[in-house]
C-alpha positions in Angstrom: 0.1 16.8 43.4 0.8 20.4 42.2 -1.0 21.5 39.0 2.3 22.1 37.2 3.6 18.6 38.2 0.2 17.1 37.1 0.4 18.8 33.7 4.0 17.6 33.2 3.1 14.0 34.1 0.2 14.1 31.7 2.3 15.5 28.9 5.0 12.9 29.5 2.4 10.1 29.4 1.1 11.4 26.0 4.7 11.6 24.7 5.5 8.0 25.7 2.2 6.8 24.2 2.9 8.6 20.9 6.4 7.0 20.8 5.0 3.6 21.5 2.3 4.0 18.8 5.0 5.1 16.3 7.2 2.1 17.2 4.2 -0.2 16.6 3.5 1.5 13.3 7.1 1.1 12.3 6.9 -2.6 12.9 3.8 -2.9 10.8 5.3 -0.9 7.9 8.5 -3.0 8.0 6.4 -6.2 8.0 4.5 -4.9 4.9 7.8 -4.0 3.3 9.3 -7.5 3.9 6.1 -9.1 2.5 6.4 -7.0 -0.7 10.0 -7.9 -1.1 9.1 -11.6 -0.8 6.6 -11.2 -3.7 9.5 -10.4 -6.0 10.7 -14.0 -5.8 7.3 -15.7 -6.2 5.4 -13.6 -8.8 6.0 -12.2 -12.3 7.9 -9.0 -12.4 5.9 -5.9 -11.5 7.4 -2.4 -12.0 5.0 -0.9 -9.4 6.5 -3.3 -6.7 10.0 -2.1 -7.6 9.0 1.5 -7.3 7.6 0.9 -3.8 10.7 -0.9 -2.7 12.9 1.9 -4.0 10.8 4.5 -2.2 11.2 2.6 1.1 13.6 3.8 3.8 15.2 0.3 4.2 16.4 -1.8 1.3 17.6 -5.2 0.3 20.0 -3.9 -2.3 21.1 -7.3 -3.7 17.4 -8.3 -4.3 16.5 -4.9 -5.8 19.4 -5.1 -8.2 18.5 -8.6 -9.3 14.8 -7.5 -9.7 15.9 -4.5 -11.8 17.7 -6.8 -14.2 14.6 -8.8 -14.6 12.5 -5.6 -15.2 14.9 -4.4 -17.9 14.8 -7.8 -19.7 11.0 -7.9 -19.5 10.6 -4.3 -20.7 12.8 -4.9 -23.8 10.8 -8.1 -24.5 7.5 -6.1 -24.3 8.8 -3.2 -26.5 10.1 -5.6 -29.2 6.6 -7.0 -29.8 5.5 -6.0 -33.3 2.1 -7.7 -33.5 -0.7 -5.1 -33.3 -2.7 -5.5 -30.1 0.1 -7.1 -28.1 2.2 -3.9 -27.6 2.4 -2.6 -24.0 0.0 0.1 -22.9 0.8 3.7 -22.0 0.5 3.1 -18.3 2.6 -0.1 -18.2 5.5 1.5 -20.0 5.2 4.5 -17.8 5.5 2.3 -14.7 8.6 0.6 -16.1 10.1 4.1 -16.7 9.4 5.1 -13.1 11.0 1.9 -11.9 14.2 2.7 -13.9 14.2 6.3 -12.7 13.8 5.1 -9.1 17.0 3.0 -9.6 18.8 6.1 -10.9 19.4 4.5 -14.4 21.1 6.6 -17.0 18.8 8.4 -19.5 20.4 6.3 -22.2 19.0 3.1 -20.6 15.5 4.6 -20.9 15.8 6.1 -24.4 13.7 3.5 -26.4 11.0 3.3 -23.7 10.8 7.1 -23.5 10.4 7.4 -27.3 7.8 4.7 -27.2 5.9 6.5 -24.4 6.0 9.9 -26.1 4.4 8.3 -29.2 1.8 6.7 -27.0 1.0 10.0 -25.3 0.7 11.6 -28.8 -1.9 8.9 -29.6 -3.7 9.5 -26.3 -3.8 13.3 -27.2 -5.1 12.7 -30.7 -7.8 10.3 -29.5 -8.9 12.9 -26.8 -9.1 15.7 -29.4 -11.4 13.7 -31.7 -13.4 11.6 -29.2 -13.1 13.6 -25.9 -11.7 10.5 -24.2 -8.1 9.1 -24.3 -7.1 6.0 -26.2 -6.8 4.1 -22.9 -8.1 6.2 -19.9 -7.1 9.3 -18.0 -5.3 7.2 -15.3 -2.8 5.8 -17.9 -2.6 9.2 -19.6 -1.7 10.9 -16.3 0.8 8.1 -15.4 2.5 8.6 -18.8 2.8 12.3 -18.3 4.2 11.8 -14.8 6.9 9.3 -16.1 8.0 11.6 -18.9 8.0 14.6 -16.6 10.1 12.9 -13.9 12.6 12.0 -16.7 13.1 15.8 -17.2 11.8 15.6 -20.7 9.7 18.6 -21.9 6.3 17.7 -23.4 4.4 19.4 -26.1 1.6 21.7 -24.8 -1.0 19.8 -26.8 -0.2 16.6 -24.8 -0.7 18.5 -21.5 -3.9 20.2 -22.8 -5.3 16.8 -23.7 -5.0 15.8 -20.0 -7.1 18.7 -18.8 -9.0 19.8 -21.8 -12.7 19.4 -20.8 -14.5 20.1 -17.6 -16.3 16.7 -17.7 -12.9 15.1 -17.4 -13.0 16.1 -13.7 -15.6 13.4 -13.1 -12.8 10.9 -12.6 -12.5 8.2 -10.1 -10.5 9.0 -7.0 -7.5 7.0 -8.3 -7.5 8.8 -11.6 -8.0 12.2 -10.0 -5.0 11.5 -7.7 -2.8 10.3 -10.6 -3.6 13.4 -12.7 -2.8 15.6 -9.7 0.6 14.0 -9.4 1.3 14.4 -13.1 0.2 18.1 -13.1 2.1 18.9 -9.9 5.3 17.5 -11.6 4.6 19.7 -14.6 3.9 22.7 -12.4 7.1 22.3 -10.4 9.5 21.3 -13.3 12.6 23.3 -14.0 15.1 23.0 -16.8 18.0 20.6 -15.6 21.0 22.5 -14.3 19.0 25.7 -14.4 16.6 27.7 -12.2 14.3 28.4 -15.1 10.8 26.9 -15.2 10.3 24.1 -17.8 6.9 25.4 -18.8 5.3 28.9 -19.3 3.5 30.8 -16.6 0.2 30.2 -18.4 0.8 26.5 -18.7 1.7 26.2 -15.0 -1.4 28.3 -14.0 -3.7 26.0 -16.0 -2.1 23.0 -14.2 -2.6 24.6 -10.8 -6.3 25.4 -11.6 -6.8 21.7 -12.6 -5.1 20.5 -9.5 -7.3 22.7 -7.3 -10.5 21.3 -8.9 -9.3 17.7 -8.5 -8.1 18.2 -4.9 -11.5 19.7 -3.9 -13.1 16.5 -5.1 -10.6 14.3 -3.3 -11.0 16.2 0.0 -14.8 16.0 -0.2 -14.6 12.2 -0.5 -12.6 11.7 2.7 -14.7 10.1 5.4 -14.5 10.6 9.1 -12.5 7.3 9.3 -9.9 8.8 7.0 -10.8 6.5 4.1 -11.1 8.2 0.7 -13.7 6.5 -1.5 -12.6 3.0 -0.7 -9.6 1.2 0.9 -7.8 0.7 -2.4 -8.3 4.3 -3.7 -7.0 5.8 -0.4 -3.3 5.3 -0.9 -3.1 7.3 -4.2 -5.4 9.9 -2.8 -3.1 10.4 0.2 -0.2 10.8 -2.2 -2.1 13.7 -3.8 -2.7 15.2 -0.4 1.0 15.0 0.5 1.9 16.5 -2.9 -0.3 19.5 -2.3 0.8 19.9 1.3 -2.4 18.7 3.2 -0.6 16.8 5.9 -3.5 16.8 8.3 -5.7 14.9 6.0 -2.8 12.6 5.1 -2.2 11.8 8.8 -5.9 10.9 9.2 -5.8 8.7 6.1 -2.5 7.1 7.1 -3.9 6.1 10.5 -6.9 4.4 8.8 -4.6 2.5 6.4 -2.3 1.3 9.1 -5.3 -0.1 11.0 -6.6 -1.8 7.9 -3.1 -3.2 7.2 -3.0 -4.7 10.7 -6.2 -6.5 9.8 -4.5 -8.0 6.7 -6.6 -6.0 4.3 -3.6 -5.6 1.8 -2.7 -9.0 0.4 -2.4 -8.1 -3.3 1.2 -7.0 -4.1 -0.1 -4.3 -6.5 -2.3 -2.8 -3.7 0.6 -3.1 -1.3 3.0 -1.4 -3.7 0.6 1.7 -3.7 0.2 1.6 0.0 3.9 1.5 1.2 5.1 4.8 -0.3 2.4 6.9 1.5 3.0 5.1 4.8 6.7 6.3 4.5 5.4 9.8 3.7 6.5 9.5 0.1 4.9 10.2 -3.3 5.9 9.2 -6.8 7.1 12.8 -7.2 10.0 11.8 -4.9 11.4 9.5 -7.7 12.7 12.7 -9.4 15.0 13.5 -6.5 16.5 10.1 -5.8 20.3 9.8 -5.9 20.6 6.1 -4.9 23.7 6.9 -2.6 24.1 5.9 1.0 21.0 3.8 1.1 20.4 1.7 4.2 20.2 -2.0 3.8 18.9 -4.6 6.3 15.4 -5.3 4.8 14.8 -9.0 5.3 12.9 -11.4 3.2 9.8 -12.7 4.9 9.9 -16.4 4.3 6.3 -17.2 4.9 3.0 -15.9 6.0 1.7 -16.6 9.6 -0.6 -19.6 9.7 -3.6 -20.0 12.0 -2.8 -23.7 12.2 -6.2 -24.7 11.0 -6.1 -27.2 8.1 -8.4 -26.7 5.2 -11.0 -29.4 4.7 -11.1 -31.4 1.4 -14.9 -31.5 1.3 -17.1 -28.5 0.6 -18.6 -26.9 3.7 -21.1 -24.6 1.9 -22.1 -23.2 -1.5 -21.8 -20.0 -3.4 -24.7 -19.0 -5.6 -23.4 -17.8 -9.0 -25.5 -15.8 -11.5 -24.5 -14.4 -14.9 -26.4 -11.6 -16.6 -25.8 -10.1 -20.1 -25.9 -6.4 -21.0 -29.7 -6.5 -21.2 -29.9 -7.8 -17.6 -31.1 -11.2 -18.8 -29.9 -14.1 -16.7 -27.8 -16.5 -18.9 -26.5 -18.8 -16.2 -27.2 -19.8 -12.6 -25.6 -22.4 -10.4 -24.8 -23.4 -6.8 -21.0 -23.9 -6.6 -19.4 -25.9 -3.8 -17.3 -23.7 -1.5 -14.2 -25.1 0.2 -12.7 -23.2 3.1 -10.6 -20.2 1.9 -11.5 -20.4 -1.8 -11.2 -17.2 -3.8 -13.8 -16.2 -6.4 -11.4 -17.3 -9.1 -11.3 -20.8 -7.6 -15.1 -20.7 -7.4 -15.3 -20.0 -11.1 -12.9 -22.8 -11.9 -15.0 -25.1 -9.7 -18.1 -24.1 -11.7 -16.3 -24.7 -15.0 -15.2 -28.2 -13.8 -18.7 -29.1 -12.7 -20.7 -27.8 -15.6 -19.8 -27.7 -19.3 -22.4 -25.0 -19.8 -20.2 -22.5 -17.9 -17.0 -21.1 -19.2 -14.8 -18.0 -18.5 -11.5 -16.4 -19.5 -9.1 -14.1 -17.7 -6.0 -12.1 -18.8 -3.0 -11.4 -16.5 -2.6 -7.9 -15.2 -0.4 -6.2 -12.6 -3.4 -6.5 -10.2 -3.8 -10.2 -10.9 -6.2 -12.1 -13.3 -8.8 -9.8 -14.9 -12.1 -11.4 -16.0 -12.5 -10.8 -19.8 -15.1 -13.3 -21.0 -18.0 -15.3 -19.5 -19.8 -18.0 -21.6 -17.9 -16.7 -24.7 -19.2 -13.1 -24.2 -16.3 -10.8 -24.2 -16.0 -7.4 -22.5 -14.8 -5.0 -25.3 -13.0 -1.7 -25.0 -14.4 -0.4 -28.3 -17.9 -1.1 -27.0 -16.9 0.2 -23.5 -18.2 -3.0 -21.8 -16.6 -5.1 -19.0 -17.6 -7.9 -16.6 -18.6 -6.4 -13.3 -18.4 -8.4 -10.1 -21.3 -7.7 -7.7 -22.1 -9.1 -4.3 -25.5 -10.1 -3.0 -26.1 -6.6 -1.6 -25.8 -5.2 -5.2 -22.5 -3.7 -4.2 -19.7 -3.8 -6.8 -16.6 -5.7 -5.5 -13.5 -3.6 -5.2 -11.3 -6.7 -5.2 -10.5 -8.8 -8.3 -11.5 -12.4 -8.8 -8.2 -13.7 -7.2 -8.4 -11.5 -4.1 -12.1 -11.7 -3.2 -13.1 -14.7 -1.0 -16.9 -15.3 -1.0 -18.7 -16.3 2.2 -20.8 -19.4 2.6 -24.2 -18.9 1.1 -23.2 -15.7 -0.7 -24.8 -14.7 -4.0 -22.3 -13.4 -6.6 -23.4 -11.7 -9.8 -21.3 -11.4 -12.9 -22.9 -8.7 -15.0 -21.8 -7.3 -18.4 -21.8 -3.6 -17.8 -20.8 -0.3 -19.5 -18.0 2.0 -18.4 
């Protein structure tokens, strides 16, 4: 065969392989999209899920409109709470606003939530000025700034300064760094509506760019050869930051990693799935600001059920999990062997321990990520004391999944340790 013909044949082979790989990727993404859609009918409303569905390229418009009505009702119910301590957080209201904006709702529909969020951001700023940390955390602070920014509402410079005021604030987690990058990129690129004028001064935009540069340097350094950035659940938001700053090469590397993990069924939690889907579609939360909701393509189907391996779960325990609880002083306050049935989550293990032993007790609160462990044996994790219950495996590695998503292995040692953050 002639060299030119050999080269042409080789190039055609690579082209067909690339097309085939992309077709397989598309099937995987559509399957994830359908699974996320199914969660809207089985779980409490979650604005992050709605945002992901709206950023998708295919839609189930009837289901999305129905879900939007539920979100609006739930938001109004949350905003009407007057009892101190039960009001919604900065980040939660920000997510609801992003969901409304992603559905092209009129600004009037968002007025009460916007006013509430602006007040919360003022409280975050004041707490940062006096204590060098926000009232909640920098992730929620950044999410709040992003939601107000994408609503084309100008923020006071002091609110923005509070987000980037101290160098030690750049020792964020990858998730937080990525969220702050998205917020500051929105500020940096914002223009006055119906005008070509910048929303913020040159000095303010330069400060935002400098902060973005520092945070992106950290994110890039954390990317592994596999494409993963910090861990599997931090990677989707980190890839959004890479996309927002134009680093498509690193995004492609990370996307390939996430697709492979998705095929291995790593993303079962709807909240994690809602952060994954946009970046697989080459979207970021910044795209919410340009949505017009016209000429959208339908055809997304509801996935009725998950595939089954056909193996029934036994009723009798096959093994045990070894549970240990330690207080803040690293003193052991409880130990037990807990029967493990096939497929049990850590949450089910804790319930089993509670049923079997009156000396063990625990409490959780619902969050968008699922149940969050707040108390063990009547010892509470407390925000004002900056303590929480940390989940640790037998290798002394903190678990990245929550109690509902982690499934212990037979014979595994699980440690619940009261820790500082």
